[in-house]
N, C-alpha and C positions, 0 to 999 in steps of 0.2 A: 713805693719808690725808692724812699732813703735805704729802708732794710734792706731790698734787692740789692742797692747799690755795694753796701754795706757786707751783705752775704756773699757777695761775687769777690769782690776785696780779701774779703778775710780767709774765703775759702783757697785765694790764689797765692797768698801768699804761706799760708798754714803749708800749702800742698810743695813748694817751694822749698819750706822748711823740712818735711816729712817724706820725701818723695828720697835724697842721699840716704837717708838713717834706713831705708826700704831695701835698698839700694847693696848697702852694706852688710844687712842681715841676711838678705839672700844669699849673699856671697860667702855669709860665715859658712849658713848652713846650708851650701848645696843646691839651692833653689835655681837656678837655671836653665837657661835653654841651652840644649846644645847643637849644633849645625850637623846637618845629617848629607848635607851636599846637595840632596835633591828638592824638598818643600822648604828649607831651611839653610839657604845660604850665606849667612853670617859669617865674618871671618872667626870669629871667636865667641866661647859661651857670653851669655846676657841674660844678666839676672834678671827674677821676673818681682814678685811680690807691688807690682807698681799699682796693680788694682785696689789694693789694701793702702796704700797713700793717698789715691785719691780718697775712696772710701773713708777714710780718718779726717781727711779735711773736709768732706763736703758735712760730716758728724760735728764735728767741731763746731764748723762756722753756724749748723744750723742751732747748734747748743746754745750760744752767745746770743745768736738776733730774732729765734722764733720761738713760741713757743708749740711745746708735743700736743698736737691735738691726736685724735682718734684716729682718724685720714692719715696725718703724717706720721704716727707710730705703726702703723698699718705698711705705708711704706717700706721704712727703715725696716721692720723686719723680718718683711721679703725680702727687701734688699738684700739684710744678712745674711738668710739663709742662702739667697745664689750667690753671694759671696761665697759662702763655703763653701759651696758646690764645684764652684769655680775653683776654689782652693786644694781641693781634695782630688781635682780633675787635673791640676797642673802638677803632682806630684803625680800621675801617669798610673791610678789606681783605679779610676771608674770605666767601665763599657759606656758605650754611646747609650744603650738601653739606662741603663742605673744614671746616666747623667741625665738625660731626658724624664727621668722617675721624679731625680731633685728639684728638677728645674721645675715641676706639675706640681709638687707641695710647696713651693715656693708662689706661684702663682695663685693656688688654693687657699692660703694666707691671705695674699692680695685682697681678691674676692669677698672672702670671709669678713675682713676688715671694712668694704662696701665702696673699695676703689673696682668699678665694671664700667661696661661704657651702659649708658642711660638715653636712650630714645627711645620717645614716646609712643614708637609705631613699631620696636621690635617686643615680643613677651619676654619676660624674667629667663627662662630657661634659654632661650635664645640669646639673650644678652649675653648670659653667663658665659655659654658655649663662645659667644663670637671675640669674648672680652680673652677666654682664657688663649683662644687662637691666636688674637694679635699682639696679645703677650708671649707667648711661646715664638713666635715668629719673628720680633721684634728685638728680642733678647737672642735669639741664634743669628738673627742678619748682623746682629754689631760683631758678635763672637768668629762669627765666618770671617768678617772683612779683617779681622788682624791678622795684616800677612806681612804688612809695612813698617819702618819706622815711622811713624807721628801719623798713621793712616785712621785708624778707630778712632783714637782721640780727639783727631782733629774735626772728624766728620761731627761725630760727638757732639763736641763742642759747639759748633757752628747751628745745631739743631737746638741744644739746649739754650743759647745764646736769643733766640728767634723765638721759641717757647716762650722764654722769660718774658720777653718783649708783647708778644699777643696778650699773655696773662694781664699785664702790666695794664695793657689797654682792656681788657676785657674786665678788670675788675677783682682777680683772682689771685690773692696776696700769696695765698699756700703756695700754687703752683710758682709763681712766679720768683719766691724766696729759694724755693728749692730746684728750681732749674736755674737761678742763676749760683746758687753755690755749688752746682755739679759743674758749670760752665768754667769755674774759676776755680777750681780746683784740678779740672783738665787742661786749661792754662796753665797752671804751676808746675803742673806733670808734664807738659810736652816742652818744656824747657831742659828735662831731660830725656824725653823719646825721640823728639824730632832729629831724625838723620845727622851724625850715627849715631844710633841710638843706646843707649848706656845703663835700660832699662824696660822690659816691660808690662804691658798689662798685663798679659796673661789672662787662663779663662776667668781668673778671678775680677780680674776691672772689669772684661768686655760683659759679662753675664750680667755684671751688677749694672753696669752703666745703660746696656741695652736694656733690662727688667726697669730700671725707674723711669726712665723717658719715655717709654711705652704708658707705664702707670701715669705720669704725669700728662701726656699727652692725651689718656681720657677726661682729662679734668676741667677744662676748658670747653666753652660753649663756641661753634665756629658756624651755629647755621641759622644766624641771625639775619640775614641778609639772603642766602639760599638754601636750599635742601642740601645741595652737592658741596658745600664747605664741611660736611662731616669729613671728607677726604681730605683734607688740608693735613692731616697728622700722618696723611701717608707720603703727602709730599714732603714733609720737613724731615719724614726720614727714609725718601727717597732713596739715598746712595746704597746704601744699607741693603734695601730691600731690593732693589735693583741689581747687584751683585748678587744676594742669595738665589733670585728666581734665576740668574744666567746661567751659576753656575749648577745650580740643581737642574738646569735642564740642558748644558753641555754635557755632566755626569749621565744623567739619565739613559742621553745619547750614546753616549760609550758602553752603555751597560753597568755603570759604578751605580754604587749608593749615591747619596746627595750627602752623608757623613764621610765618604771615603776622600781622603784626602789627595788633592790635586792641584798643576800650577793652570787652572783653571780660571781663576778671579781677573774678574776687569783690568786691575790693577797689575796683575803681572802680567797680561797680555802687554799691555801698555808699553810693559818695561822691556817686555824682549822684543818689542816693537820701535825699542830704539830711546826712548825716554829714562832719563835719570829717575832716580829715586824722588827726590826733591821737587823735579818738574811730573812726574806721574801724582805725587801726590797736593801739588799745586793745581793739577788741572781736577783732580775730585774734588779737591774743597772747591772751585770754583764752580764745577756741575752741585753738590748741596748747597752752595749761594742762589744758584738760579730755580732748583727747586725749593729750597723754602719761600723764595718772591715770587713764587707760580704759585703756591700754597698761599700765602698772604691776597694773590690776586683773585684767586678760587674764592676765597671765604668772603671778599668783599665784593666779588659781582654782584650786582642790581639784582638780578633775578634768575631763575631758573636756566630759562633758555643760553643765556651768555654765559653761564658756570659752566654748562653743558658742552657748549661751543670750546669754551677754554680745554674743558677736560677732555676733548675728542685732540686737539691740537696739542696739546701735553703730549696724549697717547704715539699718536703718532711720530711724535720726536723723539721717546723714548722705544719706539720698534725700529725706527731709523740708526739708534746710536746701539742700538742691541745688533741688528743686523753686521755694522761697521765693525763693530767690536769683538763679529762672533769673524769676519776674513782676516783679522789680525793676529799676531804672536799666537795662533792656535798651534 
């Protein structure tokens, strides 16, 4: 527990120091996000490299408070590869297919390091494929969601905090310390990313954070009380997953590729409906908290029947929310 708290505090302080340095570096080298008047409506260019600040703060914290075991090194190596893929993409030289190929390499490294879904009723090959699907989906969900000041970083921080708490409770020190370190680095970064943002995560940050959260979420036992507790990670990361599913379906309805940029994200619809950026982000944070609490309730449900009833209620609420969002800000 002491190591978990120390990792959180140290990474937050490191991010507070490093983020302004990365901002100055991005401006000096021209690594900025230019407004285009369509999807990118900020008033002036905003520097990237925020993801590099989060990564360095995360790494420094772990180096001080935790031993680099085989599993930790596997997560860090794959996270570094994903960071590099995102950084190259921030420079505008990757096609969607090349970006996906780079992500797949990072995921393969992670699975090779032994970080994959381990359920006794799933054959090894199926577990590898399901793990790859989970890792790529969560990674891209967080990347998709990074469309507003403070949005993706704050949602990821909430998920990381809850994941750290669950890991402490279940006696998983590696996950607890790494999740707390990630949460702290995001908290420090949010000092400069909250509206009006002075620096963005960029693809380097959102891809690294998404992969790390997805990997850590696979390494905690959720099914001690009921089998449906395995859905808890889906709820912990429910906000970006919901946004990814919603945006993909809307774009397909319009005859667009899910990877084609469009202002169909839930947050952008809420903004067009009249909410300010701060209120939109606040509503999204609240949704993240509620889904994370629902995940804990599901994990703690005393039997499978109670858990199934809870899953049905959550699904009904999410479908109702999707229908409501579909009607506003379109």
